[in-house]
Kinemage of the C-alpha trace (Angstrom):
@kinemage 1
@onewidth
@group {chain A} dominant
@subgroup {mainchain}
@vectorlist {calphas} color= white
{ca met a 1} P -18.905 -153.041 35.550
{ca glu a 2} L -17.247 -153.625 38.910
{ca thr a 3} L -16.977 -150.585 41.188
{ca glu a 4} L -13.958 -149.701 43.319
{ca phe a 5} L -15.925 -150.484 46.487
{ca phe a 6} L -16.832 -153.949 45.198
{ca gln a 7} L -13.162 -154.561 44.363
{ca gln a 8} L -12.215 -153.584 47.938
{ca phe a 9} L -14.854 -155.991 49.233
{ca lys a 10} L -13.508 -158.867 47.129
{ca thr a 11} L -9.908 -158.123 48.074
{ca phe a 12} L -10.761 -157.961 51.776
{ca ile a 13} L -12.568 -161.306 51.681
{ca thr a 14} L -9.806 -162.991 49.697
{ca lys a 15} L -6.929 -161.576 51.752
{ca asn a 16} L -8.524 -162.671 55.038
{ca lys a 17} L -9.844 -165.987 53.664
{ca leu a 18} L -13.349 -165.281 54.952
{ca val a 19} L -15.190 -167.527 52.484
{ca ser a 20} L -14.364 -170.393 50.187
{ca phe a 21} L -15.943 -171.595 46.966
{ca asn a 22} L -17.906 -174.359 48.700
{ca asp a 23} L -19.327 -172.219 51.512
{ca lys a 24} L -23.062 -171.873 52.001
{ca ile a 25} L -23.488 -168.371 53.455
{ca leu a 26} L -26.249 -166.997 55.665
{ca leu a 27} L -26.496 -163.185 55.569
{ca ala a 28} L -27.769 -161.426 58.701
{ca val a 29} L -29.896 -158.604 57.258
{ca ser a 30} L -31.679 -156.063 59.445
{ca gly a 31} L -32.718 -153.730 56.630
{ca gly a 32} L -30.116 -151.061 57.414
{ca ala a 33} L -27.591 -149.791 54.888
{ca asp a 34} L -24.711 -152.008 56.010
{ca ser a 35} L -26.498 -155.367 55.867
{ca val a 36} L -28.461 -154.511 52.696
{ca val a 37} L -25.310 -153.442 50.847
{ca met a 38} L -23.609 -156.611 52.100
{ca ala a 39} L -26.430 -158.671 50.542
{ca his a 40} L -25.981 -156.912 47.178
{ca leu a 41} L -22.198 -157.401 47.279
{ca phe a 42} L -22.496 -161.120 47.990
{ca lys a 43} L -25.056 -161.427 45.215
{ca glu a 44} L -22.468 -159.991 42.821
{ca leu a 45} L -19.959 -162.586 44.031
{ca glu a 46} L -22.365 -165.287 42.885
{ca cys a 47} L -22.032 -167.220 46.143
{ca ser a 48} L -24.574 -169.614 47.614
{ca ile a 49} L -26.419 -167.188 49.913
{ca ser a 50} L -29.598 -166.842 51.942
{ca ile a 51} L -30.938 -164.090 54.200
{ca ala a 52} L -31.883 -164.275 57.884
{ca his a 53} L -33.948 -161.564 59.583
{ca val a 54} L -35.277 -161.293 63.145
{ca asn a 55} L -38.297 -159.123 63.928
{ca phe a 56} L -37.653 -158.182 67.572
{ca arg a 57} L -41.035 -156.426 67.930
{ca leu a 58} L -39.372 -153.533 69.763
{ca arg a 59} L -40.470 -150.654 67.506
{ca gly a 60} L -44.061 -151.552 66.642
{ca asp a 61} L -45.008 -150.885 63.025
{ca glu a 62} L -41.433 -149.878 62.227
{ca ser a 63} L -40.212 -153.410 63.066
{ca asp a 64} L -42.920 -154.911 60.848
{ca glu a 65} L -41.950 -152.554 57.999
{ca asp a 66} L -38.332 -153.705 58.348
{ca glu a 67} L -39.477 -157.303 58.000
{ca arg a 68} L -41.529 -156.522 54.879
{ca phe a 69} L -38.577 -154.632 53.390
{ca val a 70} L -36.190 -157.569 53.934
{ca arg a 71} L -38.670 -160.044 52.440
{ca glu a 72} L -38.969 -157.816 49.354
{ca leu a 73} L -35.178 -157.486 49.142
{ca ala a 74} L -34.818 -161.271 49.128
{ca his a 75} L -37.457 -161.472 46.386
{ca gln a 76} L -35.629 -158.856 44.282
{ca leu a 77} L -32.302 -160.649 44.672
{ca asn a 78} L -33.979 -164.019 44.095
{ca ile a 79} L -32.484 -165.641 47.194
{ca pro a 80} L -34.107 -167.587 50.080
{ca val a 81} L -35.077 -165.704 53.243
{ca his a 82} L -35.657 -166.916 56.812
{ca val a 83} L -37.641 -164.660 59.159
{ca lys a 84} L -38.332 -165.142 62.853
{ca leu a 85} L -40.754 -163.135 64.992
{ca val a 86} L -39.743 -162.958 68.688
{ca asp a 87} L -41.045 -161.302 71.851
{ca thr a 88} L -37.774 -159.736 72.975
{ca lys a 89} L -39.116 -157.975 76.070
{ca ala a 90} L -40.757 -161.140 77.403
{ca phe a 91} L -37.543 -163.119 76.799
{ca ala a 92} L -35.491 -160.412 78.545
{ca tyr a 93} L -37.787 -160.434 81.580
{ca glu a 94} L -37.887 -164.233 81.788
{ca his a 95} L -34.095 -164.585 81.594
{ca his a 96} L -33.215 -161.463 83.634
{ca leu a 97} L -31.438 -159.752 80.730
{ca ser a 98} L -31.298 -156.243 79.330
{ca thr a 99} L -33.275 -155.748 76.120
{ca gln a 100} L -30.085 -155.394 74.076
{ca val a 101} L -28.528 -158.583 75.421
{ca ala a 102} L -31.797 -160.470 74.960
{ca ala a 103} L -32.009 -159.341 71.318
{ca arg a 104} L -28.431 -160.432 70.684
{ca asp a 105} L -28.997 -163.864 72.273
{ca leu a 106} L -32.202 -164.430 70.297
{ca arg a 107} L -30.497 -163.380 67.074
{ca tyr a 108} L -27.517 -165.696 67.456
{ca ala a 109} L -29.704 -168.589 68.588
{ca phe a 110} L -31.710 -168.189 65.370
{ca phe a 111} L -28.519 -168.199 63.299
{ca asp a 112} L -27.294 -171.381 65.007
{ca glu a 113} L -30.665 -173.034 64.447
{ca leu a 114} L -30.639 -172.168 60.732
{ca cys a 115} L -27.070 -173.405 60.289
{ca gln a 116} L -27.900 -176.754 61.873
{ca glu a 117} L -31.099 -177.209 59.869
{ca asn a 118} L -29.850 -175.952 56.488
{ca gly a 119} L -26.117 -176.627 56.472
{ca tyr a 120} L -24.887 -173.013 56.342
{ca thr a 121} L -21.125 -172.901 56.853
{ca arg a 122} L -20.730 -169.126 57.273
{ca val a 123} L -22.857 -166.392 58.842
{ca ala a 124} L -21.997 -162.922 57.510
{ca leu a 125} L -22.603 -159.959 59.847
{ca gly a 126} L -22.767 -156.380 58.596
{ca his a 127} L -20.528 -154.670 61.162
{ca his a 128} L -18.273 -151.988 59.697
{ca leu a 129} L -15.263 -149.942 60.766
{ca asp a 130} L -17.328 -147.320 62.624
{ca asp a 131} L -18.945 -150.091 64.688
{ca gln a 132} L -15.459 -151.293 65.542
{ca val a 133} L -14.351 -147.848 66.753
{ca glu a 134} L -17.492 -147.448 68.880
{ca thr a 135} L -16.913 -150.906 70.356
{ca phe a 136} L -13.408 -149.819 71.408
{ca phe a 137} L -14.764 -146.949 73.501
{ca ile a 138} L -17.578 -149.053 74.960
{ca asn a 139} L -15.093 -151.706 76.072
{ca leu a 140} L -12.675 -149.051 77.305
{ca met a 141} L -15.376 -147.685 79.638
{ca arg a 142} L -16.183 -151.216 80.765
{ca arg a 143} L -12.501 -151.892 81.469
{ca ser a 144} L -12.598 -154.953 79.248
{ca gly a 145} L -8.838 -155.490 78.922
{ca leu a 146} L -6.838 -156.126 75.764
{ca lys a 147} L -9.264 -158.655 74.338
{ca gly a 148} L -12.140 -156.174 74.517
{ca leu a 149} L -10.040 -153.276 73.221
{ca gly a 150} L -9.114 -155.400 70.213
{ca gly a 151} L -12.745 -155.126 69.149
{ca met a 152} L -14.920 -157.531 67.235
{ca pro a 153} L -13.069 -160.403 65.536
{ca leu a 154} L -13.004 -160.482 61.758
{ca ala a 155} L -13.851 -164.183 61.905
{ca arg a 156} L -14.766 -166.485 64.748
{ca asp a 157} L -16.033 -170.003 64.173
{ca lys a 158} L -18.649 -169.670 61.409
{ca phe a 159} L -19.251 -165.923 61.918
{ca ile a 160} L -17.530 -163.432 59.618
{ca arg a 161} L -17.565 -159.627 59.302
{ca pro a 162} L -16.706 -158.849 55.664
{ca leu a 163} L -17.398 -155.078 55.920
{ca leu a 164} L -14.905 -154.194 58.668
{ca phe a 165} L -12.733 -152.476 56.053
{ca ala a 166} L -15.390 -149.840 55.256
{ca arg a 167} L -16.709 -146.699 56.939
{ca arg a 168} L -20.449 -146.197 57.424
{ca ser a 169} L -20.308 -143.193 55.085
{ca glu a 170} L -18.638 -145.271 52.340
{ca ile a 171} L -21.316 -147.947 52.599
{ca glu a 172} L -24.132 -145.411 52.380
{ca gln a 173} L -22.409 -143.636 49.484
{ca tyr a 174} L -22.159 -146.964 47.625
{ca ala a 175} L -25.860 -147.567 48.260
{ca arg a 176} L -26.787 -144.158 46.846
{ca his a 177} L -24.598 -144.551 43.749
{ca gln a 178} L -26.027 -148.010 43.054
{ca gly a 179} L -29.611 -146.980 43.775
{ca ile a 180} L -29.878 -149.439 46.686
{ca ala a 181} L -32.730 -148.666 49.077
{ca phe a 182} L -32.376 -149.347 52.815
{ca arg a 183} L -34.190 -148.691 56.092
{ca asn a 184} L -33.206 -146.296 58.891
{ca asp a 185} L -33.592 -147.546 62.461
{ca ser a 186} L -35.063 -144.697 64.535
{ca ser a 187} L -33.490 -146.072 67.731
{ca asn a 188} L -30.097 -145.042 66.310
{ca asp a 189} L -31.113 -141.369 66.313
{ca gly a 190} L -31.418 -140.795 70.070
{ca asp a 191} L -28.889 -140.979 72.902
{ca leu a 192} L -30.546 -143.644 75.047
{ca tyr a 193} L -27.765 -146.180 74.494
{ca leu a 194} L -24.069 -145.717 75.223
{ca arg a 195} L -23.133 -146.659 71.653
{ca asn a 196} L -25.308 -143.838 70.303
{ca lys a 197} L -23.703 -141.294 72.631
{ca ile a 198} L -20.252 -142.347 71.441
{ca arg a 199} L -21.397 -142.274 67.810
{ca his a 200} L -23.006 -138.842 68.010
{ca his a 201} L -20.846 -136.933 70.488
{ca leu a 202} L -17.418 -138.541 70.954
{ca val a 203} L -16.191 -139.790 67.567
{ca pro a 204} L -17.224 -136.797 65.358
{ca pro a 205} L -15.045 -134.198 67.161
{ca leu a 206} L -12.117 -136.640 67.194
{ca glu a 207} L -12.517 -137.139 63.450
{ca ala a 208} L -12.830 -133.394 62.879
{ca asn a 209} L -9.631 -132.584 64.789
{ca leu a 210} L -7.666 -135.709 63.892
{ca pro a 211} L -8.360 -136.698 60.258
{ca gly a 212} L -7.970 -140.431 59.766
{ca phe a 213} L -8.544 -141.079 63.473
{ca ser a 214} L -10.901 -144.033 62.991
{ca glu a 215} L -8.648 -145.813 60.522
{ca ala a 216} L -5.623 -145.318 62.792
{ca leu a 217} L -7.549 -146.575 65.822
{ca ala a 218} L -8.734 -149.631 63.884
{ca ser a 219} L -5.112 -150.443 62.992
{ca gly a 220} L -4.104 -150.066 66.620
{ca met a 221} L -6.940 -152.344 67.654
{ca asn a 222} L -5.565 -155.055 65.387
{ca leu a 223} L -2.236 -154.846 67.229
{ca leu a 224} L -4.031 -155.070 70.578
{ca lys a 225} L -5.869 -158.135 69.288
{ca glu a 226} L -2.557 -159.806 68.449
{ca asp a 227} L -1.206 -158.935 71.912
{ca ala a 228} L -4.342 -160.457 73.444
{ca glu a 229} L -3.788 -163.684 71.482
{ca leu a 230} L -0.212 -163.881 72.780
{ca ile a 231} L -1.391 -163.331 76.365
{ca gln a 232} L -4.077 -165.968 75.879
{ca gln a 233} L -1.435 -168.553 75.013
{ca val a 234} L 0.634 -167.677 78.098
{ca val a 235} L -2.433 -167.722 80.352
{ca ala a 236} L -3.547 -171.110 78.987
{ca glu a 237} L -0.179 -172.591 79.970
{ca lys a 238} L -0.335 -171.000 83.421
{ca lys a 239} L -3.914 -172.192 83.943
{ca gln a 240} L -2.874 -175.759 83.181
{ca ser a 241} L -0.326 -175.699 85.990
{ca leu a 242} L -2.482 -173.780 88.517
{ca phe a 243} L -6.011 -175.156 88.217
{ca glu a 244} L -7.068 -178.455 89.764
{ca leu a 245} L -10.539 -179.638 88.798
{ca lys a 246} L -12.419 -181.359 91.627
{ca gly a 247} L -15.823 -182.372 90.366
{ca glu a 248} L -17.281 -179.137 88.979
{ca glu a 249} L -15.046 -176.919 91.131
{ca asn a 250} L -11.719 -175.354 90.157
{ca his a 251} L -9.180 -175.114 92.994
{ca ile a 252} L -6.201 -172.735 92.803
{ca pro a 253} L -3.435 -172.532 95.468
{ca val a 254} L -3.340 -169.108 97.138
{ca ser a 255} L 0.432 -169.408 97.601
{ca glu a 256} L 0.916 -169.710 93.843
{ca leu a 257} L -1.459 -166.839 93.078
{ca lys a 258} L 0.497 -164.538 95.392
{ca lys a 259} L 3.577 -165.123 93.231
{ca leu a 260} L 1.833 -163.625 90.176
{ca his a 261} L 2.389 -159.930 89.468
{ca pro a 262} L 0.331 -157.907 88.844
{ca leu a 263} L -2.205 -160.259 90.415
{ca tyr a 264} L -5.288 -158.341 89.244
{ca ser a 265} L -4.254 -158.673 85.589
{ca trp a 266} L -3.493 -162.356 86.011
{ca leu a 267} L -6.887 -162.940 87.667
{ca tyr a 268} L -8.619 -161.042 84.875
{ca tyr a 269} L -7.275 -163.404 82.226
{ca leu a 270} L -7.342 -166.574 84.332
{ca leu a 271} L -10.973 -166.093 85.386
{ca ile a 272} L -12.481 -164.265 82.402
{ca glu a 273} L -14.421 -167.353 81.280
{ca phe a 274} L -16.296 -167.387 84.596
{ca gly a 275} L -17.854 -163.952 84.063
{ca phe a 276} L -16.339 -162.018 87.001
{ca asn a 277} L -16.370 -158.274 86.346
{ca ser a 278} L -13.504 -155.877 87.063
{ca glu a 279} L -14.973 -154.594 90.352
{ca val a 280} L -15.304 -158.107 91.717
{ca leu a 281} L -11.830 -159.108 90.531
{ca gln a 282} L -10.280 -156.031 92.140
{ca ala a 283} L -11.920 -156.881 95.467
{ca ala a 284} L -10.903 -160.537 95.116
{ca thr a 285} L -7.301 -159.474 94.417
{ca glu a 286} L -7.185 -157.498 97.660
{ca ala a 287} L -8.771 -160.357 99.604
{ca ile a 288} L -6.147 -162.813 98.310
{ca leu a 289} L -3.192 -160.490 98.952
{ca asn a 290} L -4.486 -159.649 102.433
{ca ser a 291} L -5.271 -163.300 103.252
{ca glu a 292} L -8.923 -162.481 103.960
{ca ser a 293} L -10.189 -166.042 104.270
{ca gly a 294} L -13.918 -166.609 103.839
{ca lys a 295} L -14.561 -163.800 101.354
{ca leu a 296} L -17.177 -164.581 98.703
{ca phe a 297} L -17.532 -163.013 95.261
{ca gly a 298} L -19.756 -163.831 92.343
{ca ser a 299} L -20.762 -163.528 88.707
{ca his a 300} L -23.976 -164.544 86.948
{ca thr a 301} L -22.657 -168.096 86.659
{ca his a 302} L -20.018 -168.723 89.354
{ca arg a 303} L -18.997 -168.004 92.937
{ca leu a 304} L -15.392 -167.293 93.935
{ca val a 305} L -14.426 -168.362 97.463
{ca val a 306} L -11.177 -167.164 99.047
{ca asp a 307} L -10.231 -169.955 101.461
{ca arg a 308} L -7.123 -170.139 103.674
{ca ser a 309} L -5.014 -172.076 101.200
{ca glu a 310} L -7.116 -172.086 98.045
{ca val a 311} L -9.276 -169.982 95.793
{ca ile a 312} L -12.256 -172.070 94.757
{ca ile a 313} L -14.415 -171.363 91.691
{ca val a 314} L -17.855 -172.920 92.117
{ca pro a 315} L -20.546 -172.983 89.400
{ca leu a 316} L -23.901 -171.613 90.528
{ca ala a 317} L -26.997 -173.764 90.362
{ca gln a 318} L -29.637 -172.395 87.988
{ca asn a 319} L -31.822 -171.209 90.868
{ca gln a 320} L -29.038 -169.365 92.687
{ca val a 321} L -28.967 -165.579 92.669
{ca ala a 322} L -26.209 -163.774 90.790
{ca gln a 323} L -23.684 -162.395 93.265
{ca ala a 324} L -22.785 -159.069 91.687
{ca ile a 325} L -23.505 -157.041 88.561
{ca leu a 326} L -22.312 -153.744 87.127
{ca ile a 327} L -24.673 -150.908 86.224
{ca asp a 328} L -23.461 -148.814 83.296
{ca val a 329} L -23.702 -145.039 83.093
{ca asp a 330} L -26.533 -145.128 80.537
{ca gln a 331} L -28.497 -148.017 82.027
{ca thr a 332} L -32.151 -147.341 82.851
{ca glu a 333} L -33.254 -150.676 84.288
{ca val a 334} L -31.906 -153.744 86.082
{ca gln a 335} L -34.107 -156.840 86.004
{ca phe a 336} L -32.029 -159.227 88.088
{ca pro a 337} L -31.106 -159.956 90.883
{ca val a 338} L -33.101 -156.909 92.052
{ca his a 339} L -35.548 -155.062 89.819
{ca leu a 340} L -34.303 -151.459 89.732
{ca leu a 341} L -35.390 -148.468 87.669
{ca leu a 342} L -32.888 -145.639 87.097
{ca glu a 343} L -33.719 -142.169 85.846
{ca val a 344} L -31.638 -138.991 85.550
{ca met a 345} L -33.528 -135.723 86.091
{ca glu a 346} L -33.068 -132.071 86.948
{ca asn a 347} L -32.849 -131.235 90.660
{ca ser a 348} L -36.059 -130.002 92.232
{ca pro a 349} L -37.238 -129.438 95.837
{ca arg a 350} L -40.232 -131.646 95.061
{ca leu a 351} L -38.019 -134.698 94.516
{ca thr a 352} L -37.167 -135.078 98.204
{ca leu a 353} L -40.863 -135.500 98.994
{ca gln a 354} L -40.870 -138.742 96.990
{ca val a 355} L -38.060 -140.462 98.903
{ca ser a 356} L -38.915 -143.750 100.625
{ca asn a 357} L -37.131 -146.974 101.553
{ca asn a 358} L -37.781 -148.212 98.017
{ca met a 359} L -36.433 -145.067 96.366
{ca ala a 360} L -33.143 -143.215 96.686
{ca leu a 361} L -31.832 -139.977 95.168
{ca phe a 362} L -28.174 -139.336 94.367
{ca asp a 363} L -26.116 -136.444 93.037
{ca arg a 364} L -25.384 -137.782 89.561
{ca asp a 365} L -22.072 -135.926 89.248
{ca lys a 366} L -20.706 -137.397 92.500
{ca leu a 367} L -21.163 -140.989 91.379
{ca his a 368} L -18.445 -143.135 89.796
{ca phe a 369} L -19.656 -145.531 87.118
{ca pro a 370} L -20.136 -148.361 86.658
{ca leu a 371} L -22.050 -148.798 89.901
{ca leu a 372} L -21.855 -152.184 91.588
{ca leu a 373} L -24.942 -154.045 92.806
{ca arg a 374} L -24.015 -156.927 95.103
{ca pro a 375} L -25.188 -158.812 98.195
{ca trp a 376} L -24.149 -157.221 101.475
{ca gln a 377} L -21.188 -158.850 103.206
{ca gln a 378} L -20.014 -159.143 106.779
{ca gly a 379} L -17.811 -156.144 107.533
{ca asp a 380} L -19.658 -153.812 105.153
{ca arg a 381} L -20.040 -150.283 106.494
{ca phe a 382} L -22.056 -147.313 105.302
{ca val a 383} L -23.040 -143.874 106.532
{ca pro a 384} L -26.857 -143.868 106.876
{ca phe a 385} L -28.370 -140.683 105.506
{ca gly a 386} L -28.628 -138.079 108.261
{ca met a 387} L -25.921 -139.650 110.462
{ca lys a 388} L -22.353 -138.434 110.876
{ca gly a 389} L -20.637 -141.716 111.636
{ca ser a 390} L -20.568 -145.019 109.808
{ca lys a 391} L -22.478 -148.138 110.814
{ca leu a 392} L -22.024 -151.807 110.084
{ca val a 393} L -24.633 -153.003 107.644
{ca ser a 394} L -25.075 -156.098 109.831
{ca asp a 395} L -25.900 -153.876 112.835
{ca phe a 396} L -28.268 -151.792 110.736
{ca leu a 397} L -30.143 -154.905 109.615
{ca ile a 398} L -30.419 -156.089 113.222
{ca asp a 399} L -31.801 -152.664 114.229
{ca gln a 400} L -34.338 -152.936 111.411
{ca lys a 401} L -35.359 -156.390 112.715
{ca ile a 402} L -34.527 -158.028 109.372
{ca ser a 403} L -34.809 -161.814 109.717
{ca val a 404} L -31.968 -164.204 108.897
{ca val a 405} L -33.819 -165.403 105.781
{ca glu a 406} L -34.497 -161.823 104.612
{ca lys a 407} L -30.831 -160.893 105.124
{ca glu a 408} L -29.858 -163.380 102.405
{ca his a 409} L -31.753 -161.239 99.895
{ca val a 410} L -30.398 -157.815 100.920
{ca phe a 411} L -28.281 -156.044 98.288
{ca val a 412} L -26.176 -152.918 98.423
{ca leu a 413} L -25.471 -150.363 95.690
{ca val a 414} L -21.827 -149.287 95.576
{ca ser a 415} L -20.062 -146.304 93.984
{ca asp a 416} L -16.258 -146.234 94.094
{ca asp a 417} L -16.142 -148.628 97.096
{ca glu a 418} L -18.715 -146.535 99.022
{ca ile a 419} L -22.072 -148.120 99.837
{ca ile a 420} L -24.623 -145.543 98.729
{ca trp a 421} L -27.777 -147.576 99.365
{ca val a 422} L -28.840 -150.628 101.329
{ca val a 423} L -31.376 -151.394 98.627
{ca gly a 424} L -34.965 -151.128 99.801
{ca his a 425} L -33.936 -150.069 103.315
{ca arg a 426} L -31.780 -146.941 103.717
{ca ala a 427} L -29.723 -144.637 101.486
{ca gly a 428} L -26.231 -143.636 102.532
{ca gly a 429} L -24.998 -140.095 102.946
{ca his a 430} L -22.382 -140.513 100.216
{ca ser a 431} L -23.384 -138.759 96.970
{ca ser a 432} L -26.552 -137.382 98.542
{ca val a 433} L -28.495 -134.574 96.890
{ca thr a 434} L -27.850 -130.991 98.041
{ca glu a 435} L -28.931 -127.523 96.918
{ca lys a 436} L -25.895 -127.439 94.630
{ca thr a 437} L -26.888 -130.674 92.869
{ca leu a 438} L -27.689 -130.176 89.184
{ca lys a 439} L -28.508 -133.695 88.005
{ca val a 440} L -30.262 -136.264 90.194
{ca leu a 441} L -30.153 -140.015 89.681
{ca arg a 442} L -33.345 -141.533 91.025
{ca val a 443} L -33.164 -145.253 91.698
{ca ser a 444} L -36.249 -147.187 92.763
{ca cys a 445} L -36.780 -150.873 93.422
{ca arg a 446} L -39.896 -152.889 92.703
């Protein structure tokens, strides 16, 4: 007998045309309630399905138990299963990625590989409505624009999310009523990641005081997504008239850019594919409007050059260093372009005894996140700790007898346009620790 939840699942898939009769579907199953329930629902649909599972080796025996559980699930449902064992931490280190980003890249690469080898036409992901709400707040903090605030797409290329209609609690309730076993990921219990903090501390009080909040926000996100699609069409037309491709470089007339208002928003959408973050785009906007010729900005993949008459977007060679990255409020490590460790701790007189050129302490509550890590630039100024006046970073490096070659590898850490650390050389006085400091952010470079 079909349950109400199963009927909702079928209706959602049919209404949004997520699958067709001829589709061969690969189910991404971690072992958690959402993906396991999704597997059972698709089994009831009598589709052509298989399971894919990645053992990221991040939680020791727990990861291995997840793998065994998924293999047993596939056996119970009598469907094929593909499992891949990966060394996520080694991949993250080798490619200068965070662990989370490395896991995501490995996962999607495995899905693509399976689709090519086995002819899968759809890959079903178990994201649900609560994931969507959490994604909204994550992207809001990252200043992701309308596209980010619209959340995860229901369908993109071969990837589909057939559970976006359901709350986490509804999925778990269905599992209990149907006697469906699932695994709990212990990493979801703590507050190490930003998503967990939002899940545990931000959304529950909003739900308690505003019943139906998540559903209303999800509806609003759909409207934002439609607005983003409209903007994308307008931007595509504008890009066609503005961009001139010369070899691998894109050239854009400064005179035409200055006609666009608001320029920052236009740059965000025109240059989003090149990976420039909001801090970099804000600085680039000011450089263009103020005709600051010679300014350089960068992403992991491209460099932006503000010339006298043109803005030039240049792809980076594989061996070139990323020009600038953002450091989120909950980030504990940066692998590239400088290896940094970040730790928040209670203030203590003993902490100041540990300070060296390779370590800096900051008053956590005085900082504005995300922090910006970028190469130093001509004209940069900072207030060296212990001094009253500011000093050019270039003069400071000369005083420190830093060679021309070494200068190319000097980075600065920035909070709200203030340089708080010439990394590995001298902390600035901005956001320094005092007796009134409660929380200290300790940043050290290796």
